[in-house]
All heavy atoms as an XYZ file, in Angstrom:
692
protein
N     -12.605    -74.995     49.395
C     -13.562    -74.112     48.773
C     -14.923    -74.800     48.699
O     -15.077    -75.774     47.979
C     -13.121    -73.766     47.359
C     -12.109    -72.672     47.283
S     -11.675    -72.286     45.574
C     -10.645    -73.693     45.194
N     -15.878    -74.304     49.409
C     -17.188    -74.943     49.376
C     -17.927    -74.774     48.048
O     -18.708    -75.617     47.674
C     -17.960    -74.268     50.512
C     -17.201    -73.055     50.870
C     -15.808    -73.230     50.380
N     -17.680    -73.703     47.336
C     -18.421    -73.475     46.099
C     -17.854    -74.253     44.924
O     -18.528    -74.474     43.941
C     -18.441    -71.979     45.764
O     -17.134    -71.551     45.430
N     -16.597    -74.646     44.986
C     -15.983    -75.412     43.916
C     -15.494    -74.573     42.753
O     -15.023    -75.108     41.769
N     -15.625    -73.257     42.841
C     -15.163    -72.375     41.770
C     -13.898    -71.674     42.240
O     -13.836    -71.166     43.358
C     -16.242    -71.337     41.409
C     -17.512    -72.030     40.935
C     -15.729    -70.388     40.328
C     -18.647    -71.085     40.665
N     -12.904    -71.658     41.379
C     -11.648    -71.010     41.736
C     -11.837    -69.505     41.889
O     -12.630    -68.905     41.161
C     -10.605    -71.277     40.652
C     -10.235    -72.735     40.527
C      -9.181    -72.948     39.458
O      -8.462    -71.987     39.124
O      -9.096    -74.069     38.964
N     -11.102    -68.893     42.825
C     -11.229    -67.439     43.023
C     -10.892    -66.632     41.771
O     -11.496    -65.580     41.525
C     -10.240    -67.133     44.139
C     -10.008    -68.426     44.830
C     -10.228    -69.502     43.814
N      -9.952    -67.099     40.965
C      -9.596    -66.393     39.726
C     -10.777    -66.363     38.762
O     -11.024    -65.353     38.107
C      -8.391    -67.066     39.054
C      -7.134    -67.035     39.878
C      -6.604    -65.625     40.048
O      -6.711    -64.824     39.095
O      -6.101    -65.324     41.138
N     -11.506    -67.478     38.699
C     -12.660    -67.543     37.812
C     -13.775    -66.627     38.311
O     -14.461    -65.979     37.511
C     -13.173    -68.986     37.703
C     -14.316    -69.139     36.741
S     -13.934    -68.637     35.057
C     -12.917    -69.968     34.510
N     -13.949    -66.543     39.616
C     -14.959    -65.651     40.189
C     -14.634    -64.203     39.846
O     -15.516    -63.432     39.447
C     -15.067    -65.855     41.718
C     -15.946    -64.799     42.342
C     -15.586    -67.243     42.032
N     -13.351    -63.818     39.966
C     -12.938    -62.452     39.619
C     -13.210    -62.153     38.149
O     -13.675    -61.061     37.799
C     -11.452    -62.252     39.921
C     -11.127    -62.175     41.388
C      -9.634    -61.981     41.573
C      -9.253    -62.010     43.041
N      -7.801    -61.861     43.227
N     -12.909    -63.134     37.291
C     -13.120    -62.945     35.856
C     -14.610    -62.795     35.542
O     -15.009    -61.926     34.764
C     -12.525    -64.129     35.087
C     -12.645    -63.997     33.603
C     -11.907    -63.046     32.913
C     -13.492    -64.826     32.893
C     -12.012    -62.917     31.543
C     -13.605    -64.703     31.519
C     -12.866    -63.754     30.842
N     -15.438    -63.635     36.151
C     -16.884    -63.559     35.927
C     -17.443    -62.227     36.429
O     -18.321    -61.643     35.795
C     -17.597    -64.721     36.615
C     -17.144    -66.065     36.132
S     -17.857    -66.462     34.573
C     -19.120    -67.559     35.099
N     -16.934    -61.734     37.559
C     -17.375    -60.441     38.073
C     -16.997    -59.308     37.127
O     -17.755    -58.350     36.967
C     -16.794    -60.188     39.463
C     -17.464    -60.958     40.599
C     -16.727    -60.727     41.906
C     -18.919    -60.561     40.730
N     -15.826    -59.404     36.496
C     -15.438    -58.396     35.502
C     -16.421    -58.370     34.349
O     -16.817    -57.306     33.875
C     -14.060    -58.712     34.924
C     -12.927    -58.123     35.649
C     -11.691    -58.309     34.815
N     -10.535    -58.226     35.670
C      -9.303    -58.469     35.267
N      -9.085    -58.839     34.026
N      -8.296    -58.359     36.086
N     -16.814    -59.558     33.888
C     -17.763    -59.646     32.777
C     -19.106    -59.047     33.178
O     -19.700    -58.261     32.434
C     -17.920    -61.110     32.320
C     -16.618    -61.602     31.691
C     -19.083    -61.262     31.348
C     -16.580    -63.073     31.378
N     -19.588    -59.385     34.366
C     -20.874    -58.869     34.839
C     -20.818    -57.355     34.988
O     -21.754    -56.652     34.596
C     -21.280    -59.562     36.159
C     -22.453    -58.866     36.803
C     -21.597    -61.023     35.913
N     -19.723    -56.833     35.561
C     -19.586    -55.376     35.706
C     -19.562    -54.686     34.351
O     -20.180    -53.634     34.162
C     -18.309    -55.046     36.472
C     -18.457    -55.162     37.947
C     -17.233    -54.581     38.655
N     -16.999    -55.329     39.860
C     -15.938    -56.067     40.125
N     -14.954    -56.127     39.262
N     -15.839    -56.728     41.247
N     -18.842    -55.269     33.397
C     -18.759    -54.684     32.064
C     -20.136    -54.621     31.407
O     -20.533    -53.576     30.873
C     -17.792    -55.499     31.178
O     -16.492    -55.454     31.766
C     -17.744    -54.958     29.762
N     -20.859    -55.717     31.456
C     -22.195    -55.740     30.867
C     -23.140    -54.783     31.583
O     -23.904    -54.057     30.946
C     -22.758    -57.157     30.902
C     -22.124    -58.154     29.947
C     -22.662    -59.557     30.194
C     -22.364    -57.742     28.511
N     -23.081    -54.759     32.906
C     -23.984    -53.898     33.679
C     -23.736    -52.423     33.393
O     -24.681    -51.663     33.148
C     -23.807    -54.165     35.177
O     -24.118    -55.490     35.480
N     -22.493    -52.009     33.436
C     -22.170    -50.599     33.209
C     -22.485    -50.196     31.766
O     -23.027    -49.120     31.525
C     -20.692    -50.317     33.560
C     -20.266    -48.944     33.102
C     -20.479    -50.472     35.050
N     -22.204    -51.071     30.809
C     -22.484    -50.759     29.412
C     -23.987    -50.643     29.162
O     -24.439    -49.726     28.465
C     -21.890    -51.826     28.497
O     -20.488    -51.864     28.653
N     -24.761    -51.554     29.722
C     -26.215    -51.485     29.558
C     -26.801    -50.261     30.253
O     -27.722    -49.627     29.732
C     -26.869    -52.764     30.063
C     -26.658    -54.001     29.192
C     -27.204    -55.237     29.889
C     -27.299    -53.822     27.832
N     -26.273    -49.926     31.418
C     -26.729    -48.729     32.117
C     -26.420    -47.479     31.297
O     -27.256    -46.581     31.176
C     -26.082    -48.626     33.496
C     -26.442    -47.392     34.309
C     -27.926    -47.409     34.666
C     -25.594    -47.322     35.566
N     -25.236    -47.419     30.701
C     -24.861    -46.283     29.858
C     -25.813    -46.162     28.667
O     -26.281    -45.069     28.341
C     -23.414    -46.427     29.382
C     -22.979    -45.305     28.520
C     -22.554    -44.072     28.910
C     -22.954    -45.281     27.078
N     -22.270    -43.298     27.816
C     -22.499    -44.022     26.694
C     -23.262    -46.229     26.112
C     -22.348    -43.665     25.356
C     -23.118    -45.877     24.782
C     -22.664    -44.606     24.417
N     -26.113    -47.302     28.033
C     -27.024    -47.274     26.894
C     -28.427    -46.825     27.312
O     -29.078    -46.052     26.598
C     -27.087    -48.643     26.226
C     -25.862    -48.961     25.412
S     -26.048    -50.446     24.429
C     -25.474    -51.668     25.585
N     -28.889    -47.287     28.471
C     -30.205    -46.884     28.968
C     -30.264    -45.384     29.217
O     -31.235    -44.722     28.843
C     -30.536    -47.648     30.250
C     -31.851    -47.289     30.927
C     -33.024    -47.751     30.079
C     -31.911    -47.910     32.306
N     -29.213    -44.846     29.809
C     -29.163    -43.404     30.062
C     -29.181    -42.631     28.746
O     -29.867    -41.599     28.628
C     -27.923    -43.043     30.913
C     -27.684    -41.550     30.936
C     -28.079    -43.583     32.321
N     -28.475    -43.117     27.745
C     -28.450    -42.427     26.454
C     -29.826    -42.448     25.793
O     -30.242    -41.460     25.184
C     -27.404    -43.049     25.526
C     -25.992    -42.891     26.016
C     -25.640    -41.459     26.344
O     -25.910    -40.546     25.584
N     -25.034    -41.261     27.496
N     -30.527    -43.559     25.915
C     -31.873    -43.643     25.336
C     -32.817    -42.678     26.045
O     -33.566    -41.935     25.406
C     -32.404    -45.093     25.418
C     -33.899    -45.149     25.136
C     -31.655    -45.993     24.454
N     -32.772    -42.679     27.377
C     -33.678    -41.825     28.146
C     -33.335    -40.349     27.971
O     -34.223    -39.498     27.867
C     -33.656    -42.228     29.638
C     -34.397    -41.227     30.497
C     -34.249    -43.617     29.816
N     -32.048    -40.021     27.916
C     -31.643    -38.616     27.848
C     -31.660    -38.053     26.427
O     -31.839    -36.849     26.250
C     -30.244    -38.447     28.436
N     -31.484    -38.889     25.413
C     -31.344    -38.343     24.074
C     -32.362    -38.803     23.063
O     -32.902    -37.994     22.312
N     -32.642    -40.077     23.026
C     -33.517    -40.585     21.977
C     -34.985    -40.323     22.307
O     -35.742    -39.846     21.463
C     -33.249    -42.081     21.729
C     -31.842    -42.243     21.156
C     -34.284    -42.675     20.791
C     -31.402    -43.663     20.949
N     -35.396    -40.607     23.533
C     -36.810    -40.417     23.884
C     -37.258    -38.960     23.778
O     -38.308    -38.684     23.204
C     -37.096    -41.009     25.256
C     -37.042    -42.529     25.252
S     -37.283    -43.280     26.853
C     -38.980    -42.904     27.177
N     -36.490    -37.995     24.308
C     -36.934    -36.597     24.142
C     -36.639    -36.026     22.758
O     -37.107    -34.944     22.424
C     -36.159    -35.825     25.203
C     -35.191    -36.750     25.812
C     -35.426    -38.109     25.279
N     -35.839    -36.714     21.950
C     -35.559    -36.259     20.596
C     -34.314    -35.411     20.448
O     -34.071    -34.870     19.373
N     -33.503    -35.286     21.490
C     -32.291    -34.459     21.403
C     -31.205    -35.103     20.540
O     -30.306    -34.419     20.059
C     -31.725    -34.171     22.784
C     -32.663    -33.399     23.678
C     -32.834    -33.743     25.003
C     -33.387    -32.313     23.190
C     -33.693    -33.045     25.823
C     -34.249    -31.607     23.998
C     -34.401    -31.979     25.320
O     -35.257    -31.288     26.120
N     -31.278    -36.403     20.338
C     -30.263    -37.085     19.544
C     -30.467    -36.866     18.042
O     -29.574    -37.141     17.254
C     -30.271    -38.578     19.856
N     -31.626    -36.369     17.668
C     -31.947    -36.184     16.255
C     -31.980    -34.698     15.913
O     -32.607    -33.912     16.611
C     -33.305    -36.818     15.941
C     -33.409    -38.244     16.398
C     -34.229    -38.581     17.451
C     -32.668    -39.236     15.787
C     -34.325    -39.890     17.889
C     -32.752    -40.551     16.214
C     -33.585    -40.875     17.269
N     -31.309    -34.356     14.836
C     -31.306    -32.972     14.382
C     -32.419    -32.830     13.347
O     -32.355    -33.422     12.271
C     -29.939    -32.584     13.778
C     -29.966    -31.166     13.264
C     -28.839    -32.787     14.806
N     -33.424    -32.070     13.688
C     -34.561    -31.866     12.782
C     -34.582    -30.399     12.348
O     -34.871    -29.513     13.145
C     -35.860    -32.238     13.479
C     -35.922    -33.701     13.857
C     -37.148    -34.045     14.677
O     -37.936    -33.136     15.005
O     -37.294    -35.227     15.007
N     -34.260    -30.182     11.121
C     -34.239    -28.811     10.603
C     -32.896    -28.147     10.838
O     -32.108    -27.977      9.927
N     -32.632    -27.753     12.060
C     -31.337    -27.125     12.367
C     -30.828    -27.630     13.711
O     -31.569    -28.150     14.525
C     -31.463    -25.607     12.380
C     -32.393    -25.061     13.425
C     -32.558    -23.539     13.280
N     -33.357    -23.038     14.377
C     -32.880    -22.444     15.449
N     -31.582    -22.252     15.568
N     -33.687    -22.026     16.399
N     -29.538    -27.445     13.908
C     -28.859    -27.892     15.125
C     -29.145    -26.884     16.237
O     -28.839    -25.706     16.105
C     -27.353    -27.991     14.849
C     -26.578    -28.710     15.918
C     -26.559    -30.084     15.967
C     -25.859    -27.993     16.860
C     -25.835    -30.755     16.942
C     -25.138    -28.646     17.839
C     -25.124    -30.024     17.876
N     -29.741    -27.348     17.340
C     -30.088    -26.455     18.449
C     -29.111    -26.644     19.601
O     -28.306    -27.579     19.608
C     -31.517    -26.743     18.945
O     -31.569    -28.079     19.467
C     -32.527    -26.585     17.823
N     -29.211    -25.757     20.592
C     -28.324    -25.869     21.749
C     -28.652    -27.131     22.553
O     -27.766    -27.696     23.194
C     -28.382    -24.617     22.612
C     -29.693    -24.409     23.324
C     -30.773    -23.729     22.847
C     -30.044    -24.889     24.616
N     -31.788    -23.766     23.771
C     -31.366    -24.466     24.875
C     -29.375    -25.624     25.583
C     -32.018    -24.778     26.049
C     -30.040    -25.932     26.760
C     -31.346    -25.508     26.985
N     -29.891    -27.624     22.504
C     -30.239    -28.852     23.198
C     -29.534    -30.045     22.550
O     -29.058    -30.935     23.256
C     -31.756    -29.101     23.184
C     -32.527    -28.155     24.054
C     -33.150    -27.019     23.260
O     -32.749    -26.741     22.130
N     -34.125    -26.350     23.861
N     -29.455    -30.034     21.210
C     -28.711    -31.081     20.520
C     -27.242    -31.044     20.916
O     -26.633    -32.087     21.193
C     -28.823    -30.931     18.999
C     -30.215    -31.075     18.487
O     -30.762    -30.137     17.918
N     -30.822    -32.244     18.670
N     -26.678    -29.847     20.954
C     -25.273    -29.695     21.331
C     -25.006    -30.147     22.751
O     -24.000    -30.816     23.027
N     -25.901    -29.804     23.665
C     -25.751    -30.223     25.057
C     -25.831    -31.738     25.183
O     -25.043    -32.355     25.900
C     -26.819    -29.555     25.922
C     -26.705    -29.741     27.424
C     -25.414    -29.099     27.926
C     -27.907    -29.131     28.119
N     -26.765    -32.345     24.467
C     -26.875    -33.807     24.502
C     -25.615    -34.452     23.942
O     -25.088    -35.398     24.536
C     -28.092    -34.315     23.718
C     -28.014    -35.807     23.517
C     -28.213    -36.678     24.582
C     -27.677    -36.351     22.281
C     -28.096    -38.043     24.418
C     -27.556    -37.712     22.109
C     -27.771    -38.556     23.176
O     -27.634    -39.903     23.014
N     -25.121    -33.982     22.801
C     -23.936    -34.598     22.209
C     -22.687    -34.367     23.058
O     -21.799    -35.223     23.101
C     -23.738    -34.128     20.763
C     -24.654    -34.868     19.826
C     -25.729    -34.233     19.227
C     -24.468    -36.217     19.573
C     -26.592    -34.919     18.392
C     -25.312    -36.911     18.741
C     -26.377    -36.267     18.159
O     -27.225    -36.951     17.340
N     -22.608    -33.253     23.743
C     -21.514    -33.033     24.686
C     -21.590    -34.051     25.823
O     -20.581    -34.666     26.196
C     -21.557    -31.607     25.236
C     -20.488    -31.244     26.263
C     -19.107    -31.264     25.606
C     -20.776    -29.882     26.852
N     -22.792    -34.250     26.369
C     -23.007    -35.255     27.405
C     -22.680    -36.644     26.881
O     -22.042    -37.452     27.561
C     -24.457    -35.204     27.900
C     -24.830    -36.336     28.794
C     -24.309    -36.436     30.073
C     -25.698    -37.321     28.353
C     -24.647    -37.488     30.899
C     -26.044    -38.376     29.164
C     -25.519    -38.472     30.445
N     -23.100    -36.934     25.649
C     -22.843    -38.232     25.033
C     -21.346    -38.518     24.928
O     -20.874    -39.573     25.341
C     -23.495    -38.291     23.647
C     -23.159    -39.523     22.869
C     -23.813    -40.717     23.118
C     -22.186    -39.487     21.883
C     -23.498    -41.867     22.395
C     -21.862    -40.623     21.160
C     -22.521    -41.818     21.416
N     -20.597    -37.555     24.394
C     -19.155    -37.763     24.211
C     -18.415    -37.839     25.545
O     -17.491    -38.647     25.704
C     -18.573    -36.655     23.334
C     -19.021    -36.680     21.876
C     -18.498    -35.459     21.142
C     -18.565    -37.962     21.196
N     -18.831    -37.020     26.509
C     -18.196    -37.058     27.829
C     -18.460    -38.388     28.523
O     -17.545    -39.010     29.071
C     -18.716    -35.894     28.698
O     -18.494    -34.670     28.008
C     -18.023    -35.867     30.043
N     -19.707    -38.836     28.488
C     -20.032    -40.096     29.155
C     -19.419    -41.285     28.420
O     -19.001    -42.262     29.046
C     -21.540    -40.264     29.297
O     -22.159    -40.333     28.036
N     -19.332    -41.217     27.092
C     -18.680    -42.290     26.332
C     -17.197    -42.364     26.683
O     -16.650    -43.459     26.859
C     -18.857    -42.070     24.831
C     -18.204    -43.109     23.926
C     -18.789    -44.490     24.163
C     -18.353    -42.702     22.467
N     -16.549    -41.210     26.819
C     -15.137    -41.188     27.221
C     -14.967    -41.804     28.604
O     -14.052    -42.601     28.829
C     -14.601    -39.768     27.229
O     -14.714    -39.196     25.971
N     -15.853    -41.456     29.524
C     -15.800    -42.036     30.860
C     -16.009    -43.539     30.845
O     -15.340    -44.283     31.565
N     -16.936    -44.002     30.019
C     -17.179    -45.445     29.905
C     -15.960    -46.168     29.356
O     -15.561    -47.213     29.870
C     -18.390    -45.707     29.009
C     -18.716    -47.171     28.736
C     -19.186    -47.867     30.007
C     -19.759    -47.286     27.644
N     -15.336    -45.602     28.332
C     -14.155    -46.233     27.739
C     -13.009    -46.290     28.741
O     -12.330    -47.311     28.864
C     -13.748    -45.503     26.442
C     -14.799    -45.766     25.361
C     -12.367    -45.926     25.976
C     -14.637    -44.931     24.117
N     -12.797    -45.214     29.485
C     -11.735    -45.197     30.496
C     -12.027    -46.244     31.577
O     -11.141    -46.996     31.989
C     -11.581    -43.789     31.114
C     -10.737    -43.813     32.371
C     -10.996    -42.841     30.094
N     -13.282    -46.315     32.025
C     -13.650    -47.298     33.047
C     -13.411    -48.719     32.546
O     -12.827    -49.546     33.252
C     -15.120    -47.140     33.450
C     -15.596    -48.244     34.341
C     -15.271    -48.255     35.693
C     -16.352    -49.291     33.839
C     -15.684    -49.279     36.518
C     -16.766    -50.324     34.654
C     -16.434    -50.312     35.993
O     -16.841    -51.347     36.794
N     -13.853    -49.013     31.318
C     -13.677    -50.359     30.782
C     -12.205    -50.675     30.552
O     -11.771    -51.808     30.782
C     -14.474    -50.523     29.491
C     -15.992    -50.487     29.657
C     -16.668    -50.584     28.304
C     -16.475    -51.569     30.595
N     -11.425    -49.706     30.113
C      -9.991    -49.929     29.937
C      -9.333    -50.281     31.272
O      -8.560    -51.236     31.371
C      -9.332    -48.688     29.323
C      -7.834    -48.811     29.251
C      -7.241    -49.602     28.271
C      -7.007    -48.156     30.158
C      -5.872    -49.739     28.203
C      -5.639    -48.287     30.103
C      -5.071    -49.078     29.120
O      -3.712    -49.219     29.072
N      -9.656    -49.510     32.312
C      -9.085    -49.790     33.629
C      -9.568    -51.121     34.174
O      -8.849    -51.806     34.889
C      -9.426    -48.668     34.598
C      -8.688    -47.399     34.294
C      -9.019    -46.318     35.273
N      -8.285    -45.100     34.960
C      -8.499    -43.946     35.532
N      -9.424    -43.822     36.464
N      -7.794    -42.890     35.181
N     -10.789    -51.476     33.855
C     -11.351    -52.739     34.326
C     -10.621    -53.925     33.701
O     -10.386    -54.929     34.368
C     -12.836    -52.798     33.955
C     -13.569    -54.017     34.423
C     -13.878    -53.985     35.893
O     -13.964    -52.931     36.491
N     -14.042    -55.133     36.473
N     -10.237    -53.837     32.442
C      -9.676    -54.975     31.721
C      -8.164    -54.925     31.526
O      -7.601    -55.846     30.948
C     -10.365    -55.107     30.367
C     -11.736    -55.651     30.534
C     -12.887    -54.934     30.588
C     -12.095    -57.020     30.731
N     -13.941    -55.777     30.795
C     -13.495    -57.048     30.877
C     -11.370    -58.212     30.783
C     -14.179    -58.254     31.084
C     -12.065    -59.389     30.984
C     -13.441    -59.405     31.133
N      -7.493    -53.900     32.001
C      -6.044    -53.835     31.788
C      -5.269    -54.686     32.782
O      -4.070    -54.877     32.641
C      -5.540    -52.407     31.858
C      -5.519    -51.855     33.255
C      -4.914    -50.499     33.322
N      -5.085    -50.007     34.681
C      -4.643    -48.865     35.107
N      -4.018    -48.075     34.277
N      -4.840    -48.492     36.341
N      -5.918    -55.213     33.782
C      -5.244    -56.011     34.802
C      -4.679    -57.295     34.208
O      -5.163    -57.813     33.212
C      -6.202    -56.360     35.937
C      -6.731    -55.158     36.644
N      -5.927    -54.222     37.246
C      -7.994    -54.723     36.828
C      -6.668    -53.285     37.773
N      -7.943    -53.556     37.531
N      -3.652    -57.816     34.864
C      -3.032    -59.047     34.419
C      -3.905    -60.239     34.809
O      -4.924    -60.095     35.463
C      -1.643    -59.203     35.060
O      -1.809    -59.235     36.472
C      -0.739    -58.061     34.671
N      -3.468    -61.425     34.442
C      -4.241    -62.628     34.744
C      -4.390    -62.858     36.236
O      -5.356    -63.459     36.684
C      -3.584    -63.841     34.098
C      -3.647    -63.807     32.589
C      -2.916    -64.959     31.958
O      -2.478    -65.859     32.698
O      -2.789    -64.973     30.735
N      -3.445    -62.388     37.032
C      -3.522    -62.601     38.473
C      -4.498    -61.644     39.141
O      -4.772    -61.763     40.321
C      -2.141    -62.437     39.105
O      -1.714    -61.094     38.974
N      -5.042    -60.693     38.387
C      -5.996    -59.750     38.947
C      -5.354    -58.504     39.515
O      -6.028    -57.600     39.979
N      -4.033    -58.429     39.496
C      -3.326    -57.261     40.005
C      -3.094    -56.275     38.876
O      -2.966    -56.651     37.719
C      -1.963    -57.670     40.587
C      -2.106    -58.624     41.757
O      -3.105    -58.496     42.482
O      -1.241    -59.479     41.936
N      -3.029    -54.994     39.219
C      -2.670    -54.005     38.186
C      -1.278    -54.306     37.633
O      -0.434    -54.866     38.337
C      -2.693    -52.680     38.940
C      -3.496    -52.919     40.153
C      -3.340    -54.379     40.477
N      -1.012    -53.950     36.367
C       0.286    -54.262     35.757
C       1.476    -53.705     36.521
O       2.516    -54.317     36.585
C       0.199    -53.642     34.375
C      -1.246    -53.443     34.127
C      -1.911    -53.293     35.446
N       1.347    -52.512     37.135
C       2.488    -51.919     37.823
C       2.703    -52.516     39.222
O       3.669    -52.202     39.867
C       2.331    -50.408     37.910
C       1.010    -50.005     38.546
O       0.143    -50.871     38.723
O       0.863    -48.826     38.854
N       1.836    -53.388     39.698
C       1.993    -53.970     41.028
C       3.057    -55.057     41.044
O       3.525    -55.453     42.100
C       0.664    -54.545     41.520
N       3.466    -55.568     39.862
C       4.455    -56.624     39.815
C       5.876    -56.099     39.871
O       6.806    -56.853     40.059
C       4.271    -57.447     38.531
C       2.990    -58.197     38.509
N       2.712    -59.229     39.368
C       1.880    -58.034     37.748
C       1.513    -59.704     39.126
N       0.980    -58.981     38.145
N       6.091    -54.811     39.700
C       7.449    -54.283     39.693
C       7.914    -53.885     41.065
O       7.273    -53.865     42.017
C       7.582    -53.106     38.768
O       6.431    -52.387     38.593
């Protein structure tokens, strides 16, 4: 190995980088889509724009959680848990 880093460690570091990147991207999208235009804040009464934003928020949060769960459920060898059976 010319780099001196074990392949298992490289896989683990890539998981960390992917997790941070996707999480930060999700947060950036939420800021741009909800906080900057004001859809995340209910002022006076709840409007359909607030509802649409919160629907998008919950859907994208669910997708992020599923992605992160699938990303980190692998065993130490990097294989999915069902690949060992």
